[in-house]
Backbone atoms as SQL, in Angstrom:
CREATE TABLE atoms (id INTEGER PRIMARY KEY, chain TEXT, resi INTEGER, resn TEXT, atom TEXT, x REAL, y REAL, z REAL);
INSERT INTO atoms VALUES
  (1, 'A', 1, 'LEU', 'N', 99.350, 101.409, 82.340),
  (2, 'A', 1, 'LEU', 'CA', 98.317, 102.518, 82.265),
  (3, 'A', 1, 'LEU', 'C', 98.961, 103.633, 81.584),
  (4, 'A', 2, 'GLY', 'N', 100.215, 103.310, 81.236),
  (5, 'A', 2, 'GLY', 'CA', 101.167, 104.579, 80.765),
  (6, 'A', 2, 'GLY', 'C', 102.008, 105.227, 81.584),
  (7, 'A', 3, 'ASP', 'N', 102.182, 106.522, 81.350),
  (8, 'A', 3, 'ASP', 'CA', 103.024, 107.386, 82.074),
  (9, 'A', 3, 'ASP', 'C', 102.503, 107.519, 83.337),
  (10, 'A', 4, 'ALA', 'N', 103.280, 107.214, 84.275),
  (11, 'A', 4, 'ALA', 'CA', 102.992, 107.231, 85.572),
  (12, 'A', 4, 'ALA', 'C', 102.494, 108.598, 86.302),
  (13, 'A', 5, 'HIS', 'N', 102.769, 109.578, 85.439),
  (14, 'A', 5, 'HIS', 'CA', 102.225, 110.935, 85.725),
  (15, 'A', 5, 'HIS', 'C', 100.912, 111.211, 85.181),
  (16, 'A', 6, 'GLU', 'N', 100.344, 110.284, 84.334),
  (17, 'A', 6, 'GLU', 'CA', 99.201, 110.525, 83.480),
  (18, 'A', 6, 'GLU', 'C', 97.961, 110.063, 84.491),
  (19, 'A', 7, 'LEU', 'N', 96.875, 110.875, 84.742),
  (20, 'A', 7, 'LEU', 'CA', 95.791, 110.724, 85.133),
  (21, 'A', 7, 'LEU', 'C', 94.873, 109.663, 84.733),
  (22, 'A', 8, 'ALA', 'N', 94.809, 108.529, 85.239),
  (23, 'A', 8, 'ALA', 'CA', 94.198, 107.345, 84.975),
  (24, 'A', 8, 'ALA', 'C', 92.756, 107.111, 85.436),
  (25, 'A', 9, 'GLY', 'N', 92.463, 107.928, 86.651),
  (26, 'A', 9, 'GLY', 'CA', 91.210, 107.745, 87.265),
  (27, 'A', 9, 'GLY', 'C', 91.391, 108.644, 88.768),
  (28, 'A', 10, 'GLU', 'N', 90.342, 108.048, 89.596),
  (29, 'A', 10, 'GLU', 'CA', 90.081, 108.729, 90.768),
  (30, 'A', 10, 'GLU', 'C', 89.802, 107.739, 91.824),
  (31, 'A', 11, 'LEU', 'N', 90.388, 107.743, 92.941),
  (32, 'A', 11, 'LEU', 'CA', 90.052, 106.773, 93.997),
  (33, 'A', 11, 'LEU', 'C', 88.633, 107.319, 94.591),
  (34, 'A', 12, 'VAL', 'N', 87.666, 106.430, 94.624),
  (35, 'A', 12, 'VAL', 'CA', 86.306, 106.739, 95.154),
  (36, 'A', 12, 'VAL', 'C', 85.876, 106.125, 96.389),
  (37, 'A', 13, 'GLY', 'N', 86.788, 105.619, 96.887),
  (38, 'A', 13, 'GLY', 'CA', 86.548, 105.044, 98.439),
  (39, 'A', 13, 'GLY', 'C', 86.079, 103.577, 98.466),
  (40, 'A', 14, 'ILE', 'N', 86.013, 103.114, 97.302),
  (41, 'A', 14, 'ILE', 'CA', 85.644, 101.618, 97.303),
  (42, 'A', 14, 'ILE', 'C', 86.875, 100.854, 96.800),
  (43, 'A', 15, 'THR', 'N', 87.560, 100.212, 97.860),
  (44, 'A', 15, 'THR', 'CA', 88.844, 99.493, 97.583),
  (45, 'A', 15, 'THR', 'C', 88.831, 98.090, 98.335),
  (46, 'A', 16, 'LYS', 'N', 89.227, 97.343, 97.107),
  (47, 'A', 16, 'LYS', 'CA', 89.264, 95.721, 97.560),
  (48, 'A', 16, 'LYS', 'C', 90.905, 95.437, 97.241),
  (49, 'A', 17, 'VAL', 'N', 91.519, 94.895, 98.389),
  (50, 'A', 17, 'VAL', 'CA', 92.876, 94.560, 98.223),
  (51, 'A', 17, 'VAL', 'C', 93.024, 92.963, 98.731),
  (52, 'A', 18, 'SER', 'N', 94.139, 92.591, 98.179),
  (53, 'A', 18, 'SER', 'CA', 94.548, 91.234, 98.621),
  (54, 'A', 18, 'SER', 'C', 94.854, 91.281, 99.962),
  (55, 'A', 19, 'LEU', 'N', 94.947, 90.024, 100.617),
  (56, 'A', 19, 'LEU', 'CA', 95.260, 89.929, 102.153),
  (57, 'A', 19, 'LEU', 'C', 97.013, 90.423, 102.216),
  (58, 'A', 20, 'PRO', 'N', 98.040, 89.904, 101.461),
  (59, 'A', 20, 'PRO', 'CA', 99.212, 90.258, 101.458),
  (60, 'A', 20, 'PRO', 'C', 99.404, 91.974, 101.399),
  (61, 'A', 21, 'PHE', 'N', 98.637, 92.440, 100.447),
  (62, 'A', 21, 'PHE', 'CA', 98.469, 94.051, 100.256),
  (63, 'A', 21, 'PHE', 'C', 97.885, 94.780, 101.531),
  (64, 'A', 22, 'LEU', 'N', 97.035, 94.197, 102.232),
  (65, 'A', 22, 'LEU', 'CA', 96.399, 94.749, 103.297),
  (66, 'A', 22, 'LEU', 'C', 97.233, 94.597, 104.332),
  (67, 'A', 23, 'ARG', 'N', 98.018, 93.585, 104.556),
  (68, 'A', 23, 'ARG', 'CA', 99.107, 93.301, 105.510),
  (69, 'A', 23, 'ARG', 'C', 100.175, 94.560, 105.649),
  (70, 'A', 24, 'ALA', 'N', 100.651, 94.629, 104.231),
  (71, 'A', 24, 'ALA', 'CA', 101.372, 95.926, 104.006),
  (72, 'A', 24, 'ALA', 'C', 100.946, 97.282, 104.320),
  (73, 'A', 25, 'MET', 'N', 99.553, 97.500, 104.066),
  (74, 'A', 25, 'MET', 'CA', 98.948, 98.667, 104.451),
  (75, 'A', 25, 'MET', 'C', 98.922, 98.765, 105.930),
  (76, 'A', 26, 'LEU', 'N', 98.627, 97.596, 106.715),
  (77, 'A', 26, 'LEU', 'CA', 98.609, 97.657, 108.154),
  (78, 'A', 26, 'LEU', 'C', 100.098, 98.028, 108.837),
  (79, 'A', 27, 'ALA', 'N', 101.044, 97.595, 108.077),
  (80, 'A', 27, 'ALA', 'CA', 102.416, 97.809, 108.526),
  (81, 'A', 27, 'ALA', 'C', 102.669, 99.185, 108.541),
  (82, 'A', 28, 'VAL', 'N', 102.133, 99.950, 107.265),
  (83, 'A', 28, 'VAL', 'CA', 102.508, 101.426, 107.117),
  (84, 'A', 28, 'VAL', 'C', 101.617, 102.072, 108.233),
  (85, 'A', 29, 'GLY', 'N', 100.373, 101.616, 108.398),
  (86, 'A', 29, 'GLY', 'CA', 99.535, 102.363, 109.440),
  (87, 'A', 29, 'GLY', 'C', 100.326, 102.191, 110.793),
  (88, 'A', 30, 'GLU', 'N', 100.878, 101.177, 111.192),
  (89, 'A', 30, 'GLU', 'CA', 101.551, 100.846, 112.403),
  (90, 'A', 30, 'GLU', 'C', 102.650, 101.927, 112.631),
  (91, 'A', 31, 'ARG', 'N', 103.312, 102.001, 111.375),
  (92, 'A', 31, 'ARG', 'CA', 104.692, 103.091, 111.419),
  (93, 'A', 31, 'ARG', 'C', 104.250, 104.315, 111.632),
  (94, 'A', 32, 'LEU', 'N', 102.967, 104.807, 110.891),
  (95, 'A', 32, 'LEU', 'CA', 102.431, 106.279, 110.893),
  (96, 'A', 32, 'LEU', 'C', 101.915, 106.510, 112.303),
  (97, 'A', 33, 'PHE', 'N', 101.285, 105.480, 112.949),
  (98, 'A', 33, 'PHE', 'CA', 100.680, 105.923, 114.114),
  (99, 'A', 33, 'PHE', 'C', 101.640, 106.108, 115.149),
  (100, 'A', 34, 'ARG', 'N', 102.948, 105.510, 115.205),
  (101, 'A', 34, 'ARG', 'CA', 103.915, 105.936, 116.119),
  (102, 'A', 34, 'ARG', 'C', 104.332, 107.368, 115.982),
  (103, 'A', 35, 'GLU', 'N', 104.335, 107.931, 114.835),
  (104, 'A', 35, 'GLU', 'CA', 104.373, 109.654, 114.556),
  (105, 'A', 35, 'GLU', 'C', 103.286, 110.122, 115.205),
  (106, 'A', 36, 'THR', 'N', 102.131, 109.949, 114.779),
  (107, 'A', 36, 'THR', 'CA', 101.067, 110.754, 114.956),
  (108, 'A', 36, 'THR', 'C', 99.621, 109.900, 114.581),
  (109, 'A', 37, 'LEU', 'N', 98.739, 110.376, 115.406),
  (110, 'A', 37, 'LEU', 'CA', 97.377, 109.674, 114.992),
  (111, 'A', 37, 'LEU', 'C', 96.452, 110.652, 114.053),
  (112, 'A', 38, 'LYS', 'N', 96.874, 111.870, 113.774),
  (113, 'A', 38, 'LYS', 'CA', 96.346, 112.713, 112.838),
  (114, 'A', 38, 'LYS', 'C', 96.800, 112.353, 111.355),
  (115, 'A', 39, 'VAL', 'N', 96.523, 111.459, 110.593),
  (116, 'A', 39, 'VAL', 'CA', 97.278, 110.795, 109.547),
  (117, 'A', 39, 'VAL', 'C', 95.819, 110.143, 108.915),
  (118, 'A', 40, 'ASP', 'N', 95.781, 110.363, 107.405),
  (119, 'A', 40, 'ASP', 'CA', 94.991, 109.743, 106.263),
  (120, 'A', 40, 'ASP', 'C', 95.410, 108.260, 106.368),
  (121, 'A', 41, 'TYR', 'N', 95.304, 107.479, 107.294),
  (122, 'A', 41, 'TYR', 'CA', 95.769, 106.123, 107.332),
  (123, 'A', 41, 'TYR', 'C', 95.453, 105.351, 106.154),
  (124, 'A', 42, 'GLU', 'N', 94.372, 105.400, 105.887),
  (125, 'A', 42, 'GLU', 'CA', 93.725, 104.373, 104.696),
  (126, 'A', 42, 'GLU', 'C', 94.391, 104.739, 103.368),
  (127, 'A', 43, 'LEU', 'N', 94.432, 106.141, 103.128),
  (128, 'A', 43, 'LEU', 'CA', 95.027, 106.547, 101.883),
  (129, 'A', 43, 'LEU', 'C', 96.441, 106.521, 101.864),
  (130, 'A', 44, 'GLU', 'N', 96.926, 106.924, 103.010),
  (131, 'A', 44, 'GLU', 'CA', 98.452, 106.901, 102.820),
  (132, 'A', 44, 'GLU', 'C', 99.018, 105.452, 102.990),
  (133, 'A', 45, 'GLY', 'N', 98.462, 104.461, 103.753),
  (134, 'A', 45, 'GLY', 'CA', 98.917, 103.332, 103.637),
  (135, 'A', 45, 'GLY', 'C', 98.447, 102.537, 102.372),
  (136, 'A', 46, 'LEU', 'N', 97.595, 102.937, 101.662),
  (137, 'A', 46, 'LEU', 'CA', 97.432, 102.285, 100.224),
  (138, 'A', 46, 'LEU', 'C', 98.669, 102.955, 99.247),
  (139, 'A', 47, 'VAL', 'N', 98.938, 104.216, 99.399),
  (140, 'A', 47, 'VAL', 'CA', 100.049, 104.785, 98.515),
  (141, 'A', 47, 'VAL', 'C', 101.170, 104.114, 98.977),
  (142, 'A', 48, 'GLN', 'N', 101.654, 104.190, 100.286),
  (143, 'A', 48, 'GLN', 'CA', 102.897, 103.578, 100.565),
  (144, 'A', 48, 'GLN', 'C', 103.151, 102.158, 100.230),
  (145, 'A', 49, 'ALA', 'N', 102.131, 101.317, 100.400),
  (146, 'A', 49, 'ALA', 'CA', 102.019, 99.953, 100.028),
  (147, 'A', 49, 'ALA', 'C', 102.186, 99.723, 98.626),
  (148, 'A', 50, 'ALA', 'N', 101.605, 100.633, 97.660),
  (149, 'A', 50, 'ALA', 'CA', 101.722, 100.356, 96.218),
  (150, 'A', 50, 'ALA', 'C', 103.043, 100.828, 95.911),
  (151, 'A', 51, 'ARG', 'N', 104.087, 101.465, 96.728),
  (152, 'A', 51, 'ARG', 'CA', 105.187, 101.656, 96.151),
  (153, 'A', 51, 'ARG', 'C', 106.182, 100.489, 96.377),
  (154, 'A', 52, 'ALA', 'N', 105.822, 99.599, 97.193),
  (155, 'A', 52, 'ALA', 'CA', 106.362, 98.179, 97.273),
  (156, 'A', 52, 'ALA', 'C', 106.098, 97.077, 96.482),
  (157, 'A', 53, 'ARG', 'N', 104.758, 97.104, 96.112),
  (158, 'A', 53, 'ARG', 'CA', 104.205, 96.133, 95.505),
  (159, 'A', 53, 'ARG', 'C', 103.125, 96.503, 94.410),
  (160, 'A', 54, 'PRO', 'N', 102.999, 95.776, 93.506),
  (161, 'A', 54, 'PRO', 'CA', 101.863, 96.177, 92.370),
  (162, 'A', 54, 'PRO', 'C', 100.528, 96.359, 93.101),
  (163, 'A', 55, 'LEU', 'N', 99.587, 97.288, 92.455),
  (164, 'A', 55, 'LEU', 'CA', 98.302, 97.622, 92.810),
  (165, 'A', 55, 'LEU', 'C', 97.445, 97.511, 91.592),
  (166, 'A', 56, 'PRO', 'N', 96.841, 96.429, 91.046),
  (167, 'A', 56, 'PRO', 'CA', 96.133, 96.668, 90.007),
  (168, 'A', 56, 'PRO', 'C', 94.906, 97.145, 90.302),
  (169, 'A', 57, 'VAL', 'N', 94.201, 97.979, 89.273),
  (170, 'A', 57, 'VAL', 'CA', 93.011, 98.754, 89.686),
  (171, 'A', 57, 'VAL', 'C', 91.998, 98.392, 88.533),
  (172, 'A', 58, 'HIS', 'N', 90.936, 98.558, 88.768),
  (173, 'A', 58, 'HIS', 'CA', 89.927, 98.530, 87.770),
  (174, 'A', 58, 'HIS', 'C', 89.126, 99.691, 87.533),
  (175, 'A', 59, 'LEU', 'N', 89.353, 100.107, 86.454),
  (176, 'A', 59, 'LEU', 'CA', 88.910, 101.671, 86.057),
  (177, 'A', 59, 'LEU', 'C', 87.716, 101.516, 85.369),
  (178, 'A', 60, 'VAL', 'N', 86.593, 102.135, 85.957),
  (179, 'A', 60, 'VAL', 'CA', 85.325, 102.347, 85.415),
  (180, 'A', 60, 'VAL', 'C', 85.157, 103.537, 84.721),
  (181, 'A', 61, 'ARG', 'N', 85.242, 103.619, 83.463),
  (182, 'A', 61, 'ARG', 'CA', 85.505, 104.824, 82.881),
  (183, 'A', 61, 'ARG', 'C', 84.231, 105.819, 82.906),
  (184, 'A', 62, 'ASP', 'N', 82.952, 105.277, 82.938),
  (185, 'A', 62, 'ASP', 'CA', 81.907, 105.907, 82.855),
  (186, 'A', 62, 'ASP', 'C', 81.043, 105.890, 84.277),
  (187, 'A', 63, 'LEU', 'N', 81.833, 105.836, 85.174),
  (188, 'A', 63, 'LEU', 'CA', 81.285, 105.866, 86.743),
  (189, 'A', 63, 'LEU', 'C', 80.648, 107.190, 86.991),
  (190, 'A', 64, 'VAL', 'N', 79.413, 107.052, 87.269),
  (191, 'A', 64, 'VAL', 'CA', 78.599, 108.388, 87.690),
  (192, 'A', 64, 'VAL', 'C', 78.577, 108.423, 89.368),
  (193, 'A', 65, 'TRP', 'N', 79.284, 109.330, 89.757),
  (194, 'A', 65, 'TRP', 'CA', 79.205, 109.509, 91.226),
  (195, 'A', 65, 'TRP', 'C', 79.788, 111.003, 91.700),
  (196, 'A', 66, 'ALA', 'N', 79.518, 111.201, 93.131),
  (197, 'A', 66, 'ALA', 'CA', 79.774, 112.295, 93.543),
  (198, 'A', 66, 'ALA', 'C', 80.332, 112.434, 95.075),
  (199, 'A', 67, 'GLU', 'N', 81.488, 112.910, 95.535),
  (200, 'A', 67, 'GLU', 'CA', 81.688, 113.184, 96.781),
  (201, 'A', 67, 'GLU', 'C', 80.888, 114.478, 97.232),
  (202, 'A', 68, 'ILE', 'N', 80.071, 114.201, 98.267),
  (203, 'A', 68, 'ILE', 'CA', 79.540, 115.141, 99.122),
  (204, 'A', 68, 'ILE', 'C', 79.982, 115.562, 100.497),
  (205, 'A', 69, 'ASP', 'N', 80.702, 116.527, 100.389),
  (206, 'A', 69, 'ASP', 'CA', 81.332, 117.027, 101.811),
  (207, 'A', 69, 'ASP', 'C', 80.541, 118.212, 102.081),
  (208, 'A', 70, 'ASP', 'N', 80.207, 119.098, 101.269),
  (209, 'A', 70, 'ASP', 'CA', 79.718, 120.397, 101.462),
  (210, 'A', 70, 'ASP', 'C', 78.615, 120.833, 100.564),
  (211, 'A', 71, 'LEU', 'N', 78.104, 122.138, 100.780),
  (212, 'A', 71, 'LEU', 'CA', 76.844, 122.467, 99.973),
  (213, 'A', 71, 'LEU', 'C', 77.091, 122.440, 98.630),
  (214, 'A', 72, 'HIS', 'N', 78.318, 122.895, 98.272),
  (215, 'A', 72, 'HIS', 'CA', 78.678, 122.944, 96.676),
  (216, 'A', 72, 'HIS', 'C', 78.607, 121.742, 96.008),
  (217, 'A', 73, 'HIS', 'N', 79.156, 120.623, 96.863),
  (218, 'A', 73, 'HIS', 'CA', 79.121, 119.210, 96.282),
  (219, 'A', 73, 'HIS', 'C', 77.749, 118.899, 96.184),
  (220, 'A', 74, 'LEU', 'N', 76.816, 119.104, 97.069),
  (221, 'A', 74, 'LEU', 'CA', 75.476, 118.635, 97.172),
  (222, 'A', 74, 'LEU', 'C', 74.757, 119.340, 95.851),
  (223, 'A', 75, 'GLU', 'N', 75.070, 120.375, 95.683),
  (224, 'A', 75, 'GLU', 'CA', 74.445, 121.157, 94.497),
  (225, 'A', 75, 'GLU', 'C', 74.862, 120.495, 93.226),
  (226, 'A', 76, 'ARG', 'N', 75.986, 120.317, 93.054),
  (227, 'A', 76, 'ARG', 'CA', 76.533, 119.625, 91.795),
  (228, 'A', 76, 'ARG', 'C', 76.037, 118.306, 91.813),
  (229, 'A', 77, 'ALA', 'N', 75.890, 117.620, 92.644),
  (230, 'A', 77, 'ALA', 'CA', 75.241, 116.250, 92.498),
  (231, 'A', 77, 'ALA', 'C', 73.764, 116.218, 92.093),
  (232, 'A', 78, 'ARG', 'N', 73.074, 117.318, 92.642),
  (233, 'A', 78, 'ARG', 'CA', 71.700, 117.621, 92.512),
  (234, 'A', 78, 'ARG', 'C', 71.501, 118.061, 90.990),
  (235, 'A', 79, 'ALA', 'N', 72.668, 118.697, 90.406),
  (236, 'A', 79, 'ALA', 'CA', 72.530, 119.405, 89.243),
  (237, 'A', 79, 'ALA', 'C', 72.952, 118.455, 87.846),
  (238, 'A', 80, 'ARG', 'N', 74.104, 117.757, 88.251),
  (239, 'A', 80, 'ARG', 'CA', 74.558, 117.050, 87.271),
  (240, 'A', 80, 'ARG', 'C', 74.687, 115.443, 87.319),
  (241, 'A', 81, 'ILE', 'N', 74.807, 114.937, 88.467),
  (242, 'A', 81, 'ILE', 'CA', 74.964, 113.632, 88.940),
  (243, 'A', 81, 'ILE', 'C', 73.546, 112.881, 89.072),
  (244, 'A', 82, 'TYR', 'N', 72.528, 113.400, 89.639),
  (245, 'A', 82, 'TYR', 'CA', 71.266, 112.899, 89.645),
  (246, 'A', 82, 'TYR', 'C', 70.417, 112.740, 88.474),
  (247, 'A', 83, 'PRO', 'N', 70.716, 113.747, 87.735),
  (248, 'A', 83, 'PRO', 'CA', 69.860, 113.711, 86.259),
  (249, 'A', 83, 'PRO', 'C', 70.544, 112.646, 85.509),
  (250, 'A', 84, 'GLU', 'N', 71.924, 112.542, 85.526),
  (251, 'A', 84, 'GLU', 'CA', 72.606, 111.512, 84.700),
  (252, 'A', 84, 'GLU', 'C', 72.112, 110.060, 85.241),
  (253, 'A', 85, 'LEU', 'N', 72.014, 109.724, 86.469),
  (254, 'A', 85, 'LEU', 'CA', 71.660, 108.612, 86.987),
  (255, 'A', 85, 'LEU', 'C', 70.112, 108.110, 86.446),
  (256, 'A', 86, 'ILE', 'N', 69.292, 109.397, 86.549),
  (257, 'A', 86, 'ILE', 'CA', 67.922, 109.079, 86.145),
  (258, 'A', 86, 'ILE', 'C', 68.077, 108.633, 84.587),
  (259, 'A', 87, 'ARG', 'N', 68.823, 109.370, 83.798),
  (260, 'A', 87, 'ARG', 'CA', 68.901, 109.195, 82.360),
  (261, 'A', 87, 'ARG', 'C', 69.147, 107.726, 82.158),
  (262, 'A', 88, 'ARG', 'N', 70.298, 107.366, 82.753),
  (263, 'A', 88, 'ARG', 'CA', 70.802, 106.006, 82.705),
  (264, 'A', 88, 'ARG', 'C', 69.898, 104.770, 83.064),
  (265, 'A', 89, 'ASP', 'N', 69.078, 105.160, 84.160),
  (266, 'A', 89, 'ASP', 'CA', 68.209, 104.244, 84.772),
  (267, 'A', 89, 'ASP', 'C', 66.969, 103.847, 83.564),
  (268, 'A', 90, 'ALA', 'N', 66.776, 105.012, 82.838),
  (269, 'A', 90, 'ALA', 'CA', 65.707, 104.956, 81.761),
  (270, 'A', 90, 'ALA', 'C', 66.134, 104.350, 80.587),
  (271, 'A', 91, 'LEU', 'N', 67.344, 103.897, 80.390),
  (272, 'A', 91, 'LEU', 'CA', 67.941, 103.134, 79.262),
  (273, 'A', 91, 'LEU', 'C', 67.664, 101.647, 79.344),
  (274, 'A', 92, 'PRO', 'N', 67.386, 101.252, 78.000),
  (275, 'A', 92, 'PRO', 'CA', 67.275, 99.786, 78.012),
  (276, 'A', 92, 'PRO', 'C', 68.469, 98.772, 78.685),
  (277, 'A', 93, 'ALA', 'N', 68.329, 97.698, 79.474),
  (278, 'A', 93, 'ALA', 'CA', 69.401, 97.118, 79.666),
  (279, 'A', 93, 'ALA', 'C', 70.631, 96.745, 78.804),
  (280, 'A', 94, 'GLY', 'N', 71.650, 96.854, 79.142),
  (281, 'A', 94, 'GLY', 'CA', 72.923, 96.641, 78.429),
  (282, 'A', 94, 'GLY', 'C', 73.283, 97.834, 77.640),
  (283, 'A', 95, 'CYS', 'N', 72.694, 99.014, 77.785),
  (284, 'A', 95, 'CYS', 'CA', 73.036, 100.251, 77.130),
  (285, 'A', 95, 'CYS', 'C', 74.006, 100.919, 78.005);
C-alpha cells in the first residue's frame, strides 16, 4: 500500500480475519482486560495484532457509506449518501 503513513482507506466495521489472527486479537483483548474494561477492544485488538502479523485488506475505493452517531451524521447521510445510493441503483448492471 505504499508509505505506512499514507491514508489508504477507512475501517468501516466490516472485518473478516483468519482464525490465527482472531486468536492474536483475543490474546490482546485478554491482556487489555486485565488493565481495564473500558477499552475499544475490537479496534485495539486489531491494531495490536496487526503489528505482529500481516493484515491484508480489501479496499473498496468507491464504497458509499456513512457512520451515523449523531444528528450531523444523519443529515450528511440524507444529503449526500442516500442520493448517491439512489443514483447508483438507477445505473444499468455492471456500471
